[in-house]
mmCIF file as Biopython writes it, N, C-alpha, C and O atoms, coordinates in Angstrom:
data_model
#
loop_
_atom_site.group_PDB
_atom_site.id
_atom_site.type_symbol
_atom_site.label_atom_id
_atom_site.label_alt_id
_atom_site.label_comp_id
_atom_site.label_asym_id
_atom_site.label_entity_id
_atom_site.label_seq_id
_atom_site.pdbx_PDB_ins_code
_atom_site.Cartn_x
_atom_site.Cartn_y
_atom_site.Cartn_z
_atom_site.occupancy
_atom_site.B_iso_or_equiv
_atom_site.auth_seq_id
_atom_site.auth_asym_id
_atom_site.pdbx_PDB_model_num
ATOM 1   N N  . MET A ? 1  ? -90.660  -41.023 -110.769 1.0 0.0 1  A 1 
ATOM 2   C CA . MET A ? 1  ? -90.969  -42.412 -111.002 1.0 0.0 1  A 1 
ATOM 3   C C  . MET A ? 1  ? -91.427  -42.588 -112.453 1.0 0.0 1  A 1 
ATOM 4   O O  . MET A ? 1  ? -92.196  -41.778 -112.970 1.0 0.0 1  A 1 
ATOM 5   N N  . ALA A ? 2  ? -90.957  -43.631 -113.090 1.0 0.0 2  A 1 
ATOM 6   C CA . ALA A ? 2  ? -91.320  -43.878 -114.491 1.0 0.0 2  A 1 
ATOM 7   C C  . ALA A ? 2  ? -92.747  -44.409 -114.573 1.0 0.0 2  A 1 
ATOM 8   O O  . ALA A ? 2  ? -93.177  -45.216 -113.750 1.0 0.0 2  A 1 
ATOM 9   N N  . GLU A ? 3  ? -93.451  -43.947 -115.564 1.0 0.0 3  A 1 
ATOM 10  C CA . GLU A ? 3  ? -94.831  -44.378 -115.763 1.0 0.0 3  A 1 
ATOM 11  C C  . GLU A ? 3  ? -94.832  -45.681 -116.562 1.0 0.0 3  A 1 
ATOM 12  O O  . GLU A ? 3  ? -94.163  -45.796 -117.589 1.0 0.0 3  A 1 
ATOM 13  N N  . LYS A ? 4  ? -95.587  -46.647 -116.077 1.0 0.0 4  A 1 
ATOM 14  C CA . LYS A ? 4  ? -95.686  -47.923 -116.791 1.0 0.0 4  A 1 
ATOM 15  C C  . LYS A ? 4  ? -96.739  -47.787 -117.877 1.0 0.0 4  A 1 
ATOM 16  O O  . LYS A ? 4  ? -97.842  -47.297 -117.636 1.0 0.0 4  A 1 
ATOM 17  N N  . LYS A ? 5  ? -96.388  -48.221 -119.056 1.0 0.0 5  A 1 
ATOM 18  C CA . LYS A ? 5  ? -97.332  -48.187 -120.170 1.0 0.0 5  A 1 
ATOM 19  C C  . LYS A ? 5  ? -97.863  -49.601 -120.390 1.0 0.0 5  A 1 
ATOM 20  O O  . LYS A ? 5  ? -97.151  -50.584 -120.186 1.0 0.0 5  A 1 
ATOM 21  N N  . ASN A ? 6  ? -99.104  -49.684 -120.803 1.0 0.0 6  A 1 
ATOM 22  C CA . ASN A ? 6  ? -99.696  -50.990 -121.070 1.0 0.0 6  A 1 
ATOM 23  C C  . ASN A ? 6  ? -99.087  -51.567 -122.342 1.0 0.0 6  A 1 
ATOM 24  O O  . ASN A ? 6  ? -99.134  -50.950 -123.405 1.0 0.0 6  A 1 
ATOM 25  N N  . ALA A ? 7  ? -98.526  -52.738 -122.217 1.0 0.0 7  A 1 
ATOM 26  C CA . ALA A ? 7  ? -97.961  -53.419 -123.378 1.0 0.0 7  A 1 
ATOM 27  C C  . ALA A ? 7  ? -99.050  -54.272 -124.019 1.0 0.0 7  A 1 
ATOM 28  O O  . ALA A ? 7  ? -99.844  -54.917 -123.333 1.0 0.0 7  A 1 
ATOM 29  N N  . GLU A ? 8  ? -99.068  -54.259 -125.312 1.0 0.0 8  A 1 
ATOM 30  C CA . GLU A ? 8  ? -100.048 -55.060 -126.032 1.0 0.0 8  A 1 
ATOM 31  C C  . GLU A ? 8  ? -99.515  -56.475 -126.164 1.0 0.0 8  A 1 
ATOM 32  O O  . GLU A ? 8  ? -98.393  -56.683 -126.625 1.0 0.0 8  A 1 
ATOM 33  N N  . ARG A ? 9  ? -100.307 -57.430 -125.766 1.0 0.0 9  A 1 
ATOM 34  C CA . ARG A ? 9  ? -99.891  -58.832 -125.873 1.0 0.0 9  A 1 
ATOM 35  C C  . ARG A ? 9  ? -100.403 -59.396 -127.193 1.0 0.0 9  A 1 
ATOM 36  O O  . ARG A ? 9  ? -101.549 -59.178 -127.585 1.0 0.0 9  A 1 
ATOM 37  N N  . VAL A ? 10 ? -99.533  -60.113 -127.852 1.0 0.0 10 A 1 
ATOM 38  C CA . VAL A ? 10 ? -99.900  -60.707 -129.133 1.0 0.0 10 A 1 
ATOM 39  C C  . VAL A ? 10 ? -99.645  -62.200 -129.043 1.0 0.0 10 A 1 
ATOM 40  O O  . VAL A ? 10 ? -98.512  -62.628 -128.821 1.0 0.0 10 A 1 
ATOM 41  N N  . ALA A ? 11 ? -100.680 -62.985 -129.213 1.0 0.0 11 A 1 
ATOM 42  C CA . ALA A ? 11 ? -100.538 -64.435 -129.192 1.0 0.0 11 A 1 
ATOM 43  C C  . ALA A ? 11 ? -100.142 -64.904 -130.587 1.0 0.0 11 A 1 
ATOM 44  O O  . ALA A ? 11 ? -100.711 -64.455 -131.582 1.0 0.0 11 A 1 
ATOM 45  N N  . PRO A ? 12 ? -99.167  -65.807 -130.660 1.0 0.0 12 A 1 
ATOM 46  C CA . PRO A ? 12 ? -98.775  -66.305 -131.980 1.0 0.0 12 A 1 
ATOM 47  C C  . PRO A ? 12 ? -99.903  -67.124 -132.603 1.0 0.0 12 A 1 
ATOM 48  O O  . PRO A ? 12 ? -100.569 -67.909 -131.928 1.0 0.0 12 A 1 
ATOM 49  N N  . GLY A ? 13 ? -100.093 -66.930 -133.852 1.0 0.0 13 A 1 
ATOM 50  C CA . GLY A ? 13 ? -101.128 -67.667 -134.575 1.0 0.0 13 A 1 
ATOM 51  C C  . GLY A ? 13 ? -100.481 -68.650 -135.534 1.0 0.0 13 A 1 
ATOM 52  O O  . GLY A ? 13 ? -99.262  -68.823 -135.516 1.0 0.0 13 A 1 
ATOM 53  N N  . PRO A ? 14 ? -101.270 -69.284 -136.359 1.0 0.0 14 A 1 
ATOM 54  C CA . PRO A ? 14 ? -100.708 -70.218 -137.330 1.0 0.0 14 A 1 
ATOM 55  C C  . PRO A ? 14 ? -99.823  -69.485 -138.338 1.0 0.0 14 A 1 
ATOM 56  O O  . PRO A ? 14 ? -100.054 -68.319 -138.657 1.0 0.0 14 A 1 
ATOM 57  N N  . VAL A ? 15 ? -98.837  -70.172 -138.816 1.0 0.0 15 A 1 
ATOM 58  C CA . VAL A ? 15 ? -97.951  -69.595 -139.813 1.0 0.0 15 A 1 
ATOM 59  C C  . VAL A ? 15 ? -98.736  -69.495 -141.110 1.0 0.0 15 A 1 
ATOM 60  O O  . VAL A ? 15 ? -99.252  -70.503 -141.591 1.0 0.0 15 A 1 
ATOM 61  N N  . PRO A ? 16 ? -98.839  -68.296 -141.692 1.0 0.0 16 A 1 
ATOM 62  C CA . PRO A ? 16 ? -99.697  -68.103 -142.863 1.0 0.0 16 A 1 
ATOM 63  C C  . PRO A ? 16 ? -99.350  -68.979 -144.068 1.0 0.0 16 A 1 
ATOM 64  O O  . PRO A ? 16 ? -100.245 -69.373 -144.816 1.0 0.0 16 A 1 
ATOM 65  N N  . HIS A ? 17 ? -98.076  -69.289 -144.266 1.0 0.0 17 A 1 
ATOM 66  C CA . HIS A ? 17 ? -97.686  -70.048 -145.456 1.0 0.0 17 A 1 
ATOM 67  C C  . HIS A ? 17 ? -97.768  -71.557 -145.250 1.0 0.0 17 A 1 
ATOM 68  O O  . HIS A ? 17 ? -97.534  -72.322 -146.185 1.0 0.0 17 A 1 
ATOM 69  N N  . GLN A ? 18 ? -98.097  -71.986 -144.045 1.0 0.0 18 A 1 
ATOM 70  C CA . GLN A ? 18 ? -98.123  -73.416 -143.770 1.0 0.0 18 A 1 
ATOM 71  C C  . GLN A ? 18 ? -99.564  -73.908 -143.775 1.0 0.0 18 A 1 
ATOM 72  O O  . GLN A ? 18 ? -100.367 -73.539 -142.918 1.0 0.0 18 A 1 
ATOM 73  N N  . ASN A ? 19 ? -99.871  -74.744 -144.755 1.0 0.0 19 A 1 
ATOM 74  C CA . ASN A ? 19 ? -101.238 -75.268 -144.803 1.0 0.0 19 A 1 
ATOM 75  C C  . ASN A ? 19 ? -101.335 -76.544 -143.978 1.0 0.0 19 A 1 
ATOM 76  O O  . ASN A ? 19 ? -100.334 -77.015 -143.438 1.0 0.0 19 A 1 
ATOM 77  N N  . GLY A ? 20 ? -102.512 -77.094 -143.882 1.0 0.0 20 A 1 
ATOM 78  C CA . GLY A ? 20 ? -102.740 -78.277 -143.055 1.0 0.0 20 A 1 
ATOM 79  C C  . GLY A ? 20 ? -101.891 -79.464 -143.449 1.0 0.0 20 A 1 
ATOM 80  O O  . GLY A ? 20 ? -101.376 -80.170 -142.583 1.0 0.0 20 A 1 
ATOM 81  N N  . ALA A ? 21 ? -101.735 -79.697 -144.751 1.0 0.0 21 A 1 
ATOM 82  C CA . ALA A ? 21 ? -100.951 -80.844 -145.220 1.0 0.0 21 A 1 
ATOM 83  C C  . ALA A ? 21 ? -99.483  -80.699 -144.837 1.0 0.0 21 A 1 
ATOM 84  O O  . ALA A ? 21 ? -98.845  -81.674 -144.441 1.0 0.0 21 A 1 
ATOM 85  N N  . GLU A ? 22 ? -98.944  -79.483 -144.954 1.0 0.0 22 A 1 
ATOM 86  C CA . GLU A ? 22 ? -97.548  -79.265 -144.577 1.0 0.0 22 A 1 
ATOM 87  C C  . GLU A ? 22 ? -97.358  -79.470 -143.082 1.0 0.0 22 A 1 
ATOM 88  O O  . GLU A ? 22 ? -96.334  -79.999 -142.649 1.0 0.0 22 A 1 
ATOM 89  N N  . HIS A ? 23 ? -98.338  -79.054 -142.298 1.0 0.0 23 A 1 
ATOM 90  C CA . HIS A ? 23 ? -98.267  -79.232 -140.852 1.0 0.0 23 A 1 
ATOM 91  C C  . HIS A ? 23 ? -98.236  -80.721 -140.505 1.0 0.0 23 A 1 
ATOM 92  O O  . HIS A ? 23 ? -97.436  -81.156 -139.677 1.0 0.0 23 A 1 
ATOM 93  N N  . VAL A ? 24 ? -99.112  -81.497 -141.142 1.0 0.0 24 A 1 
ATOM 94  C CA . VAL A ? 24 ? -99.156  -82.944 -140.901 1.0 0.0 24 A 1 
ATOM 95  C C  . VAL A ? 24 ? -97.834  -83.577 -141.303 1.0 0.0 24 A 1 
ATOM 96  O O  . VAL A ? 24 ? -97.327  -84.445 -140.592 1.0 0.0 24 A 1 
ATOM 97  N N  . ASP A ? 25 ? -97.265  -83.158 -142.431 1.0 0.0 25 A 1 
ATOM 98  C CA . ASP A ? 25 ? -95.974  -83.691 -142.865 1.0 0.0 25 A 1 
ATOM 99  C C  . ASP A ? 25 ? -94.878  -83.381 -141.845 1.0 0.0 25 A 1 
ATOM 100 O O  . ASP A ? 25 ? -94.037  -84.231 -141.554 1.0 0.0 25 A 1 
ATOM 101 N N  . ALA A ? 26 ? -94.893  -82.174 -141.311 1.0 0.0 26 A 1 
ATOM 102 C CA . ALA A ? 26 ? -93.881  -81.782 -140.330 1.0 0.0 26 A 1 
ATOM 103 C C  . ALA A ? 26 ? -94.015  -82.611 -139.058 1.0 0.0 26 A 1 
ATOM 104 O O  . ALA A ? 26 ? -93.019  -83.092 -138.518 1.0 0.0 26 A 1 
ATOM 105 N N  . VAL A ? 27 ? -95.234  -82.775 -138.582 1.0 0.0 27 A 1 
ATOM 106 C CA . VAL A ? 27 ? -95.462  -83.565 -137.364 1.0 0.0 27 A 1 
ATOM 107 C C  . VAL A ? 27 ? -95.052  -85.009 -137.595 1.0 0.0 27 A 1 
ATOM 108 O O  . VAL A ? 27 ? -94.446  -85.627 -136.719 1.0 0.0 27 A 1 
ATOM 109 N N  . THR A ? 28 ? -95.373  -85.555 -138.762 1.0 0.0 28 A 1 
ATOM 110 C CA . THR A ? 28 ? -94.993  -86.929 -139.098 1.0 0.0 28 A 1 
ATOM 111 C C  . THR A ? 28 ? -93.474  -87.085 -139.100 1.0 0.0 28 A 1 
ATOM 112 O O  . THR A ? 28 ? -92.949  -88.069 -138.579 1.0 0.0 28 A 1 
ATOM 113 N N  . ALA A ? 29 ? -92.770  -86.120 -139.684 1.0 0.0 29 A 1 
ATOM 114 C CA . ALA A ? 29 ? -91.311  -86.178 -139.728 1.0 0.0 29 A 1 
ATOM 115 C C  . ALA A ? 29 ? -90.709  -86.096 -138.326 1.0 0.0 29 A 1 
ATOM 116 O O  . ALA A ? 29 ? -89.736  -86.789 -138.029 1.0 0.0 29 A 1 
ATOM 117 N N  . ILE A ? 30 ? -91.273  -85.262 -137.473 1.0 0.0 30 A 1 
ATOM 118 C CA . ILE A ? 30 ? -90.787  -85.150 -136.099 1.0 0.0 30 A 1 
ATOM 119 C C  . ILE A ? 30 ? -90.996  -86.465 -135.359 1.0 0.0 30 A 1 
ATOM 120 O O  . ILE A ? 30 ? -90.101  -86.939 -134.659 1.0 0.0 30 A 1 
ATOM 121 N N  . ARG A ? 31 ? -92.171  -87.049 -135.512 1.0 0.0 31 A 1 
ATOM 122 C CA . ARG A ? 31 ? -92.445  -88.330 -134.844 1.0 0.0 31 A 1 
ATOM 123 C C  . ARG A ? 31 ? -91.508  -89.425 -135.341 1.0 0.0 31 A 1 
ATOM 124 O O  . ARG A ? 31 ? -91.038  -90.248 -134.555 1.0 0.0 31 A 1 
ATOM 125 N N  . ARG A ? 32 ? -91.236  -89.433 -136.650 1.0 0.0 32 A 1 
ATOM 126 C CA . ARG A ? 32 ? -90.321  -90.428 -137.221 1.0 0.0 32 A 1 
ATOM 127 C C  . ARG A ? 32 ? -88.924  -90.254 -136.618 1.0 0.0 32 A 1 
ATOM 128 O O  . ARG A ? 32 ? -88.270  -91.232 -136.254 1.0 0.0 32 A 1 
ATOM 129 N N  . GLY A ? 33 ? -88.477  -89.001 -136.516 1.0 0.0 33 A 1 
ATOM 130 C CA . GLY A ? 33 ? -87.168  -88.730 -135.949 1.0 0.0 33 A 1 
ATOM 131 C C  . GLY A ? 33 ? -87.070  -89.137 -134.491 1.0 0.0 33 A 1 
ATOM 132 O O  . GLY A ? 33 ? -86.050  -89.676 -134.063 1.0 0.0 33 A 1 
ATOM 133 N N  . LEU A ? 34 ? -88.122  -88.884 -133.725 1.0 0.0 34 A 1 
ATOM 134 C CA . LEU A ? 34 ? -88.116  -89.280 -132.313 1.0 0.0 34 A 1 
ATOM 135 C C  . LEU A ? 34 ? -88.073  -90.797 -132.172 1.0 0.0 34 A 1 
ATOM 136 O O  . LEU A ? 34 ? -87.375  -91.325 -131.306 1.0 0.0 34 A 1 
ATOM 137 N N  . ALA A ? 35 ? -88.817  -91.495 -133.021 1.0 0.0 35 A 1 
ATOM 138 C CA . ALA A ? 35 ? -88.805  -92.963 -132.986 1.0 0.0 35 A 1 
ATOM 139 C C  . ALA A ? 35 ? -87.417  -93.497 -133.327 1.0 0.0 35 A 1 
ATOM 140 O O  . ALA A ? 35 ? -86.943  -94.443 -132.698 1.0 0.0 35 A 1 
ATOM 141 N N  . GLN A ? 36 ? -86.767  -92.895 -134.318 1.0 0.0 36 A 1 
ATOM 142 C CA . GLN A ? 36 ? -85.415  -93.319 -134.685 1.0 0.0 36 A 1 
ATOM 143 C C  . GLN A ? 36 ? -84.436  -93.053 -133.548 1.0 0.0 36 A 1 
ATOM 144 O O  . GLN A ? 36 ? -83.553  -93.868 -133.282 1.0 0.0 36 A 1 
ATOM 145 N N  . ALA A ? 37 ? -84.590  -91.919 -132.881 1.0 0.0 37 A 1 
ATOM 146 C CA . ALA A ? 37 ? -83.702  -91.590 -131.766 1.0 0.0 37 A 1 
ATOM 147 C C  . ALA A ? 37 ? -83.867  -92.593 -130.628 1.0 0.0 37 A 1 
ATOM 148 O O  . ALA A ? 37 ? -82.884  -92.990 -130.002 1.0 0.0 37 A 1 
ATOM 149 N N  . LYS A ? 38 ? -85.099  -93.001 -130.361 1.0 0.0 38 A 1 
ATOM 150 C CA . LYS A ? 38 ? -85.336  -93.992 -129.307 1.0 0.0 38 A 1 
ATOM 151 C C  . LYS A ? 38 ? -84.671  -95.322 -129.622 1.0 0.0 38 A 1 
ATOM 152 O O  . LYS A ? 38 ? -84.279  -96.056 -128.715 1.0 0.0 38 A 1 
ATOM 153 N N  . LEU A ? 39 ? -84.544  -95.634 -130.914 1.0 0.0 39 A 1 
ATOM 154 C CA . LEU A ? 39 ? -83.892  -96.871 -131.342 1.0 0.0 39 A 1 
ATOM 155 C C  . LEU A ? 39 ? -82.373  -96.731 -131.418 1.0 0.0 39 A 1 
ATOM 156 O O  . LEU A ? 39 ? -81.671  -97.693 -131.727 1.0 0.0 39 A 1 
ATOM 157 N N  . GLY A ? 40 ? -81.873  -95.535 -131.136 1.0 0.0 40 A 1 
ATOM 158 C CA . GLY A ? 40 ? -80.429  -95.312 -131.189 1.0 0.0 40 A 1 
ATOM 159 C C  . GLY A ? 40 ? -79.910  -95.040 -132.587 1.0 0.0 40 A 1 
ATOM 160 O O  . GLY A ? 40 ? -78.702  -95.076 -132.822 1.0 0.0 40 A 1 
ATOM 161 N N  . LEU A ? 41 ? -80.816  -94.768 -133.519 1.0 0.0 41 A 1 
ATOM 162 C CA . LEU A ? 41 ? -80.408  -94.470 -134.885 1.0 0.0 41 A 1 
ATOM 163 C C  . LEU A ? 41 ? -80.077  -92.991 -134.994 1.0 0.0 41 A 1 
ATOM 164 O O  . LEU A ? 41 ? -80.446  -92.208 -134.119 1.0 0.0 41 A 1 
ATOM 165 N N  . GLY A ? 42 ? -79.411  -92.616 -136.020 1.0 0.0 42 A 1 
ATOM 166 C CA . GLY A ? 42 ? -79.090  -91.208 -136.214 1.0 0.0 42 A 1 
ATOM 167 C C  . GLY A ? 42 ? -77.688  -90.887 -135.723 1.0 0.0 42 A 1 
ATOM 168 O O  . GLY A ? 42 ? -76.885  -91.780 -135.448 1.0 0.0 42 A 1 
ATOM 169 N N  . ARG A ? 43 ? -77.412  -89.592 -135.619 1.0 0.0 43 A 1 
ATOM 170 C CA . ARG A ? 43 ? -76.078  -89.148 -135.229 1.0 0.0 43 A 1 
ATOM 171 C C  . ARG A ? 43 ? -76.166  -88.238 -134.013 1.0 0.0 43 A 1 
ATOM 172 O O  . ARG A ? 43 ? -77.196  -87.622 -133.741 1.0 0.0 43 A 1 
ATOM 173 N N  . SER A ? 44 ? -75.069  -88.175 -133.304 1.0 0.0 44 A 1 
ATOM 174 C CA . SER A ? 44 ? -75.027  -87.299 -132.142 1.0 0.0 44 A 1 
ATOM 175 C C  . SER A ? 44 ? -74.869  -85.853 -132.594 1.0 0.0 44 A 1 
ATOM 176 O O  . SER A ? 44 ? -74.484  -85.581 -133.731 1.0 0.0 44 A 1 
ATOM 177 N N  . VAL A ? 45 ? -75.169  -84.943 -131.694 1.0 0.0 45 A 1 
ATOM 178 C CA . VAL A ? 45 ? -75.013  -83.519 -131.986 1.0 0.0 45 A 1 
ATOM 179 C C  . VAL A ? 45 ? -73.556  -83.215 -132.310 1.0 0.0 45 A 1 
ATOM 180 O O  . VAL A ? 45 ? -73.270  -82.425 -133.209 1.0 0.0 45 A 1 
ATOM 181 N N  . ALA A ? 46 ? -72.645  -83.834 -131.588 1.0 0.0 46 A 1 
ATOM 182 C CA . ALA A ? 46 ? -71.212  -83.612 -131.828 1.0 0.0 46 A 1 
ATOM 183 C C  . ALA A ? 46 ? -70.836  -84.002 -133.258 1.0 0.0 46 A 1 
ATOM 184 O O  . ALA A ? 46 ? -70.071  -83.295 -133.914 1.0 0.0 46 A 1 
ATOM 185 N N  . GLU A ? 47 ? -71.370  -85.122 -133.741 1.0 0.0 47 A 1 
ATOM 186 C CA . GLU A ? 47 ? -71.083  -85.551 -135.114 1.0 0.0 47 A 1 
ATOM 187 C C  . GLU A ? 47 ? -71.629  -84.557 -136.138 1.0 0.0 47 A 1 
ATOM 188 O O  . GLU A ? 47 ? -70.961  -84.233 -137.120 1.0 0.0 47 A 1 
ATOM 189 N N  . VAL A ? 48 ? -72.825  -84.088 -135.901 1.0 0.0 48 A 1 
ATOM 190 C CA . VAL A ? 48 ? -73.448  -83.147 -136.832 1.0 0.0 48 A 1 
ATOM 191 C C  . VAL A ? 48 ? -72.629  -81.861 -136.900 1.0 0.0 48 A 1 
ATOM 192 O O  . VAL A ? 48 ? -72.322  -81.378 -137.990 1.0 0.0 48 A 1 
ATOM 193 N N  . PHE A ? 49 ? -72.272  -81.300 -135.732 1.0 0.0 49 A 1 
ATOM 194 C CA . PHE A ? 49 ? -71.492  -80.064 -135.723 1.0 0.0 49 A 1 
ATOM 195 C C  . PHE A ? 49 ? -70.104  -80.270 -136.316 1.0 0.0 49 A 1 
ATOM 196 O O  . PHE A ? 49 ? -69.574  -79.371 -136.968 1.0 0.0 49 A 1 
ATOM 197 N N  . SER A ? 50 ? -69.517  -81.423 -136.102 1.0 0.0 50 A 1 
ATOM 198 C CA . SER A ? 50 ? -68.224  -81.731 -136.686 1.0 0.0 50 A 1 
ATOM 199 C C  . SER A ? 50 ? -68.314  -81.717 -138.215 1.0 0.0 50 A 1 
ATOM 200 O O  . SER A ? 50 ? -67.443  -81.161 -138.884 1.0 0.0 50 A 1 
ATOM 201 N N  . ASP A ? 51 ? -69.360  -82.327 -138.761 1.0 0.0 51 A 1 
ATOM 202 C CA . ASP A ? 51 ? -69.550  -82.326 -140.215 1.0 0.0 51 A 1 
ATOM 203 C C  . ASP A ? 51 ? -69.790  -80.913 -140.738 1.0 0.0 51 A 1 
ATOM 204 O O  . ASP A ? 51 ? -69.266  -80.545 -141.789 1.0 0.0 51 A 1 
ATOM 205 N N  . LEU A ? 52 ? -70.578  -80.121 -140.014 1.0 0.0 52 A 1 
ATOM 206 C CA . LEU A ? 52 ? -70.839  -78.751 -140.442 1.0 0.0 52 A 1 
ATOM 207 C C  . LEU A ? 52 ? -69.558  -77.917 -140.456 1.0 0.0 52 A 1 
ATOM 208 O O  . LEU A ? 52 ? -69.347  -77.110 -141.361 1.0 0.0 52 A 1 
ATOM 209 N N  . GLU A ? 53 ? -68.714  -78.113 -139.459 1.0 0.0 53 A 1 
ATOM 210 C CA . GLU A ? 53 ? -67.450  -77.381 -139.413 1.0 0.0 53 A 1 
ATOM 211 C C  . GLU A ? 53 ? -66.536  -77.763 -140.572 1.0 0.0 53 A 1 
ATOM 212 O O  . GLU A ? 53 ? -65.853  -76.909 -141.137 1.0 0.0 53 A 1 
ATOM 213 N N  . ARG A ? 54 ? -66.524  -79.048 -140.925 1.0 0.0 54 A 1 
ATOM 214 C CA . ARG A ? 54 ? -65.699  -79.515 -142.038 1.0 0.0 54 A 1 
ATOM 215 C C  . ARG A ? 54 ? -66.187  -78.959 -143.365 1.0 0.0 54 A 1 
ATOM 216 O O  . ARG A ? 54 ? -65.384  -78.667 -144.252 1.0 0.0 54 A 1 
ATOM 217 N N  . GLU A ? 55 ? -67.507  -78.810 -143.506 1.0 0.0 55 A 1 
ATOM 218 C CA . GLU A ? 55 ? -68.090  -78.333 -144.760 1.0 0.0 55 A 1 
ATOM 219 C C  . GLU A ? 55 ? -67.866  -76.848 -144.977 1.0 0.0 55 A 1 
ATOM 220 O O  . GLU A ? 55 ? -67.866  -76.384 -146.117 1.0 0.0 55 A 1 
ATOM 221 N N  . SER A ? 56 ? -67.676  -76.095 -143.905 1.0 0.0 56 A 1 
ATOM 222 C CA . SER A ? 56 ? -67.546  -74.648 -144.082 1.0 0.0 56 A 1 
ATOM 223 C C  . SER A ? 56 ? -66.121  -74.208 -144.279 1.0 0.0 56 A 1 
ATOM 224 O O  . SER A ? 56 ? -65.859  -73.016 -144.441 1.0 0.0 56 A 1 
#
């Protein structure tokens, strides 16, 4: 029978290079994007992938 070894669990912490202001900017951008999506603004995933395929 194989012996089970104790695995060390590591909880993710804050990203070292991201300061508080960058975090707030990221959250603000996400909220803006969600609000735009609720209004039907923006592009579909299919459109985005289609553009990416054309560019490559």
